[in-house]
PLY file of the C-alpha trace (Angstrom):
ply
format ascii 1.0
element vertex 372
property float x
property float y
property float z
element edge 371
property int vertex1
property int vertex2
end_header
-23.48 12.14 -19.10
-22.34 15.33 -16.99
-18.88 16.57 -15.81
-19.56 15.36 -12.41
-20.49 12.32 -13.44
-17.38 11.67 -15.61
-14.84 13.17 -12.41
-12.80 10.37 -10.87
-12.47 10.92 -7.28
-8.18 10.67 -6.46
-8.82 7.80 -3.74
-10.21 5.56 -6.41
-7.77 6.45 -8.88
-4.92 3.17 -9.01
-2.17 5.19 -10.35
-2.46 7.07 -6.67
-2.74 4.00 -4.54
0.39 4.55 -3.40
-0.44 8.33 -1.74
-2.09 8.83 1.88
-3.98 12.19 1.00
-3.48 14.50 4.24
-6.54 16.15 5.31
-6.23 19.52 5.74
-6.19 20.75 9.26
-9.14 23.59 10.18
-8.35 24.06 14.21
-11.45 22.52 14.93
-12.22 25.62 16.47
-14.04 27.44 13.46
-16.45 30.00 13.46
-17.88 29.56 10.38
-17.12 26.20 8.20
-16.76 26.41 4.29
-18.70 24.48 2.49
-15.78 22.85 -0.01
-17.12 20.38 -2.64
-15.81 16.65 -2.50
-13.60 16.94 -5.43
-12.26 19.98 -4.05
-11.69 17.89 -0.53
-10.41 15.46 -2.44
-7.86 16.87 -4.70
-6.18 19.61 -2.44
-5.68 16.22 0.45
-3.40 14.74 -2.80
-2.25 17.39 -3.57
-0.18 18.39 0.04
0.46 14.57 0.09
2.10 15.05 -3.49
3.45 18.39 -2.26
5.04 16.99 0.81
6.88 14.02 -1.24
8.42 16.49 -3.58
9.79 18.36 -1.10
11.84 15.16 0.30
12.77 14.48 -3.64
14.83 17.44 -3.79
16.34 16.74 -0.23
16.85 13.94 -1.60
18.66 14.79 -4.89
20.83 16.51 -2.66
22.00 12.97 -0.97
22.43 11.79 -4.72
24.83 14.48 -5.58
26.66 14.52 -2.49
27.35 11.00 -3.14
28.16 10.35 -6.96
29.62 13.97 -7.06
28.72 14.89 -10.41
29.54 18.20 -12.17
27.58 20.48 -10.12
27.76 23.40 -12.74
25.84 21.35 -14.94
23.35 21.20 -12.20
22.90 25.09 -11.57
21.58 25.12 -15.29
19.12 22.55 -14.47
17.94 24.25 -11.33
18.16 27.60 -12.96
16.11 26.25 -15.79
13.88 25.49 -13.56
13.57 28.60 -11.76
12.99 30.81 -14.99
9.69 28.91 -15.30
8.46 28.47 -11.77
10.53 31.56 -9.87
7.98 31.41 -7.34
9.37 28.16 -6.31
11.35 28.33 -3.05
12.70 25.12 -2.76
14.09 25.68 -5.90
15.50 29.01 -4.70
17.07 26.54 -1.85
18.53 24.16 -3.87
20.57 27.43 -5.99
22.46 28.50 -2.57
23.10 25.01 -1.77
24.95 24.44 -5.21
26.40 27.35 -5.29
27.40 26.99 -1.83
29.15 23.62 -3.08
31.03 25.11 -5.75
32.36 27.88 -3.47
33.66 25.09 -1.10
34.91 23.57 -4.43
36.97 26.68 -5.63
37.49 28.62 -2.15
41.56 28.52 -3.41
40.54 30.16 -6.83
39.21 33.50 -6.00
38.52 34.45 -10.49
36.08 31.46 -9.83
34.77 33.03 -6.71
34.59 36.25 -8.38
33.27 34.98 -11.21
30.26 32.26 -9.45
29.41 35.28 -7.61
28.90 38.27 -10.58
26.73 35.34 -12.33
24.40 34.37 -9.51
23.87 38.57 -9.03
23.61 38.26 -12.98
21.03 35.48 -12.54
18.93 37.14 -9.75
18.51 40.22 -11.35
17.25 39.18 -14.69
14.37 37.30 -12.33
14.21 40.11 -10.68
13.82 42.27 -13.93
11.06 40.25 -15.61
9.12 39.96 -11.79
10.25 42.61 -9.82
8.46 41.94 -6.82
9.57 38.38 -6.41
9.98 37.87 -2.57
11.87 34.51 -2.92
14.08 36.21 -5.83
14.98 39.66 -3.45
15.74 36.59 -0.29
17.98 35.05 -3.03
19.89 38.25 -3.63
20.29 38.98 -0.06
21.83 36.22 0.64
24.39 37.05 -2.49
25.38 40.02 -0.39
26.22 38.47 2.26
27.12 34.90 1.19
29.60 36.92 -1.38
30.47 40.41 0.71
29.17 41.86 -2.81
30.08 44.96 -2.75
27.47 47.85 -1.04
28.53 50.15 -4.20
27.00 47.83 -6.61
24.02 47.18 -4.85
22.83 50.33 -3.61
23.31 50.95 -7.83
21.29 48.27 -7.78
18.19 49.59 -6.67
18.48 53.02 -7.69
18.20 51.22 -10.58
15.29 49.35 -10.06
13.70 52.56 -7.88
14.31 53.96 -11.18
11.53 52.26 -13.01
9.43 51.45 -9.90
9.84 53.72 -7.14
6.94 51.83 -5.59
8.93 48.63 -5.15
9.03 47.75 -1.61
11.08 44.78 -2.66
13.77 47.33 -3.38
13.27 49.79 -0.81
13.47 46.85 1.50
17.29 45.70 0.11
18.83 48.78 0.50
17.28 49.34 4.00
19.42 46.00 4.66
22.72 47.05 2.07
21.93 50.38 3.93
21.59 49.71 7.69
23.87 46.48 7.94
26.06 46.54 5.25
27.73 49.64 5.07
26.81 51.67 8.18
24.93 54.57 9.35
27.37 57.37 9.31
27.00 60.94 9.24
27.32 60.45 5.78
25.35 58.12 4.80
22.91 58.96 6.46
22.75 63.06 4.93
23.08 61.24 1.71
20.13 58.70 1.99
18.09 61.24 3.38
18.61 63.57 0.26
17.61 60.79 -1.86
14.55 59.46 0.01
13.13 63.40 -0.10
13.67 63.27 -3.55
11.89 59.91 -4.31
8.50 61.18 -2.03
8.59 64.24 -3.89
8.06 62.19 -7.29
5.92 60.08 -5.94
4.44 62.10 -2.77
1.33 59.08 -1.71
4.05 56.56 -1.85
4.41 54.49 1.99
7.31 52.54 1.44
9.45 56.24 0.34
8.21 57.42 3.66
8.57 54.09 5.70
11.97 54.50 4.68
12.83 57.80 5.40
11.23 57.69 9.30
13.75 54.37 9.56
16.50 56.06 8.67
16.24 58.55 11.40
14.27 56.31 13.64
16.18 53.34 14.29
16.05 52.28 18.39
18.87 50.82 19.89
19.69 47.17 21.80
22.68 46.54 21.95
25.64 47.40 19.13
23.00 47.67 16.32
20.43 49.88 15.21
17.09 48.04 15.10
14.69 49.30 12.75
11.34 50.32 14.93
9.10 48.71 12.07
5.90 49.53 14.49
5.41 53.14 15.64
5.31 53.07 19.31
1.86 53.24 21.23
1.54 56.40 23.58
-0.25 55.25 26.50
1.17 52.93 29.10
4.59 51.98 27.70
8.47 52.27 28.17
9.57 53.45 24.97
13.48 53.91 23.48
13.78 57.15 22.17
17.14 58.51 22.12
17.84 61.09 23.52
17.61 64.53 21.97
15.73 63.05 19.01
13.70 66.20 18.78
16.11 67.83 16.14
15.54 64.28 13.83
11.69 64.49 14.56
11.41 68.09 13.35
13.22 67.22 10.16
10.63 64.48 9.31
8.13 67.21 10.77
9.21 70.09 8.56
9.35 68.34 5.08
6.68 66.52 5.48
4.43 69.68 6.56
5.84 71.71 3.52
5.71 68.59 0.70
1.95 68.65 2.11
1.43 72.42 1.92
3.11 73.27 -1.46
1.74 69.75 -3.22
-1.74 69.76 -3.50
-1.84 66.42 -4.61
0.62 64.84 -0.99
-1.78 67.56 0.66
-4.94 65.35 -0.22
-2.67 61.89 -0.07
-2.80 58.99 2.65
0.94 58.19 2.67
2.07 61.85 4.15
-1.04 63.06 6.46
-0.80 59.28 7.90
3.24 60.34 7.93
2.56 63.47 10.26
0.24 61.79 12.63
3.31 58.75 13.52
5.30 61.89 13.67
3.58 64.24 15.85
2.65 61.14 17.73
6.77 60.74 18.75
7.93 65.03 18.90
4.81 64.30 21.64
6.27 61.58 23.45
10.03 62.37 23.36
9.08 66.07 24.30
7.56 64.42 27.57
10.69 61.66 27.33
13.57 64.28 27.58
11.80 66.60 30.11
11.60 64.26 32.54
14.77 62.89 32.47
15.15 59.86 30.32
18.35 58.88 28.33
19.32 56.09 26.22
22.82 55.91 24.80
23.07 57.17 21.72
23.59 59.80 18.79
21.06 62.41 18.01
21.80 62.27 13.90
21.11 64.83 12.80
23.24 66.83 14.76
25.73 64.80 13.75
25.23 65.48 10.11
25.24 69.26 10.48
21.51 70.11 10.34
21.03 73.28 12.01
18.68 75.10 14.10
17.25 76.81 11.26
16.51 73.20 9.83
14.08 72.54 11.56
12.47 75.62 13.63
10.70 76.56 11.71
8.84 73.24 12.45
6.40 73.49 15.73
7.84 72.24 18.79
5.27 73.42 21.11
3.32 70.29 22.66
-0.34 72.26 22.66
-0.11 72.33 18.99
1.79 69.44 17.68
-1.10 67.93 19.88
-3.87 70.11 18.03
-2.18 69.26 14.75
-2.10 65.09 15.28
-5.71 65.49 16.63
-7.27 67.57 13.91
-4.91 64.98 11.32
-7.07 62.23 12.43
-10.43 63.90 12.22
-9.48 65.01 8.99
-8.13 60.85 8.15
-11.33 59.56 9.80
-13.44 62.21 7.79
-12.20 62.76 4.55
-9.05 60.89 3.30
-9.08 57.15 5.01
-13.37 56.75 5.35
-12.43 53.14 5.43
-10.70 53.65 8.19
-12.17 55.89 10.18
-12.29 53.82 13.38
-9.15 53.12 12.85
-8.01 56.92 12.99
-10.63 57.85 15.55
-8.62 55.39 17.98
-5.29 57.07 16.95
-6.93 60.73 18.11
-8.02 58.81 21.45
-4.68 57.64 22.24
-3.27 60.95 21.57
-6.22 62.37 23.83
-5.00 60.23 26.76
-1.39 60.62 25.94
-2.35 64.57 26.48
-4.41 64.22 29.83
-2.30 62.22 31.11
1.20 64.06 31.16
-1.17 67.40 31.76
-1.40 68.35 28.16
-4.93 69.35 28.04
-7.63 69.21 31.14
-8.96 66.31 32.50
-12.11 65.50 29.77
-14.25 62.63 29.64
-12.70 60.96 26.41
-15.58 60.35 23.28
0 1
1 2
2 3
3 4
4 5
5 6
6 7
7 8
8 9
9 10
10 11
11 12
12 13
13 14
14 15
15 16
16 17
17 18
18 19
19 20
20 21
21 22
22 23
23 24
24 25
25 26
26 27
27 28
28 29
29 30
30 31
31 32
32 33
33 34
34 35
35 36
36 37
37 38
38 39
39 40
40 41
41 42
42 43
43 44
44 45
45 46
46 47
47 48
48 49
49 50
50 51
51 52
52 53
53 54
54 55
55 56
56 57
57 58
58 59
59 60
60 61
61 62
62 63
63 64
64 65
65 66
66 67
67 68
68 69
69 70
70 71
71 72
72 73
73 74
74 75
75 76
76 77
77 78
78 79
79 80
80 81
81 82
82 83
83 84
84 85
85 86
86 87
87 88
88 89
89 90
90 91
91 92
92 93
93 94
94 95
95 96
96 97
97 98
98 99
99 100
100 101
101 102
102 103
103 104
104 105
105 106
106 107
107 108
108 109
109 110
110 111
111 112
112 113
113 114
114 115
115 116
116 117
117 118
118 119
119 120
120 121
121 122
122 123
123 124
124 125
125 126
126 127
127 128
128 129
129 130
130 131
131 132
132 133
133 134
134 135
135 136
136 137
137 138
138 139
139 140
140 141
141 142
142 143
143 144
144 145
145 146
146 147
147 148
148 149
149 150
150 151
151 152
152 153
153 154
154 155
155 156
156 157
157 158
158 159
159 160
160 161
161 162
162 163
163 164
164 165
165 166
166 167
167 168
168 169
169 170
170 171
171 172
172 173
173 174
174 175
175 176
176 177
177 178
178 179
179 180
180 181
181 182
182 183
183 184
184 185
185 186
186 187
187 188
188 189
189 190
190 191
191 192
192 193
193 194
194 195
195 196
196 197
197 198
198 199
199 200
200 201
201 202
202 203
203 204
204 205
205 206
206 207
207 208
208 209
209 210
210 211
211 212
212 213
213 214
214 215
215 216
216 217
217 218
218 219
219 220
220 221
221 222
222 223
223 224
224 225
225 226
226 227
227 228
228 229
229 230
230 231
231 232
232 233
233 234
234 235
235 236
236 237
237 238
238 239
239 240
240 241
241 242
242 243
243 244
244 245
245 246
246 247
247 248
248 249
249 250
250 251
251 252
252 253
253 254
254 255
255 256
256 257
257 258
258 259
259 260
260 261
261 262
262 263
263 264
264 265
265 266
266 267
267 268
268 269
269 270
270 271
271 272
272 273
273 274
274 275
275 276
276 277
277 278
278 279
279 280
280 281
281 282
282 283
283 284
284 285
285 286
286 287
287 288
288 289
289 290
290 291
291 292
292 293
293 294
294 295
295 296
296 297
297 298
298 299
299 300
300 301
301 302
302 303
303 304
304 305
305 306
306 307
307 308
308 309
309 310
310 311
311 312
312 313
313 314
314 315
315 316
316 317
317 318
318 319
319 320
320 321
321 322
322 323
323 324
324 325
325 326
326 327
327 328
328 329
329 330
330 331
331 332
332 333
333 334
334 335
335 336
336 337
337 338
338 339
339 340
340 341
341 342
342 343
343 344
344 345
345 346
346 347
347 348
348 349
349 350
350 351
351 352
352 353
353 354
354 355
355 356
356 357
357 358
358 359
359 360
360 361
361 362
362 363
363 364
364 365
365 366
366 367
367 368
368 369
369 370
370 371
């Protein structure tokens, strides 16, 4: 008898009689329908039903805990043991947060207990991150701990520095550090200069690390909304878009331009890397937009970050500020990326070159031409 003949569908198994299967919802407008096997459909329909029950089970457990008021330290050990085996189960992390909140409420007048609980949570999540350095749920829990317990900034800066020393490519660590610096510490002049030095050293060590280049960009190109700096995580389109460019931002852009150009010119590996070259394209694009924004008299109420930290004119004068030269460099880089460095995305870089040409024509930087 074949294995197929031996298979018993879940819908035919007596022990699953009380479970109502949940079919997959593919939306009904698929271009191509996937030909799932009957066994696959049957198993996953019952899997979805069981998953929903398990989600409700955690809420049910919390209600029981509320009612009988057991030892919450025991509950911490229980959920901690489960997380050690299933560290990517978001329900477990959510339940642990709930238990931590309850313990804190019960001991809100005991400062030594709260300090100990905070330290234990940092140690626990630190051990999970040590085993799985890019575990999204663990990093989210650490961010929650920092906010809930008002963990000192220096503690988290040291933790991210240690993590990045082990793996400079860990985007989760860069993201955590960014939140700590921007949201908790505040981007003062001293902090900004410290972080610029920090990220530039890491970039020089691993020039093809997109995470560190993004961090560098995020430090110097925040946008202003209300009273908070918010990271402009998507690079700005150049055509027909109202951008929130900082007044006198050119000095900030030129420090990025100078650093990237110097690294690309002096480091053979960096000169052939996608990350620094694509970074330069975006900086060149921002330089052009900033130049013509300032020229037209647009203003934005914020400070020029690098002027505030004392970057002298000599530091940025080596970076070209001539818009035509910047335009030529940007287009040439797009062409090189499409032709040599990033041929998989050749169409994208050709599109970026056309964007730049459209913008240049719009501001009369180049004569009227037919955009290919």
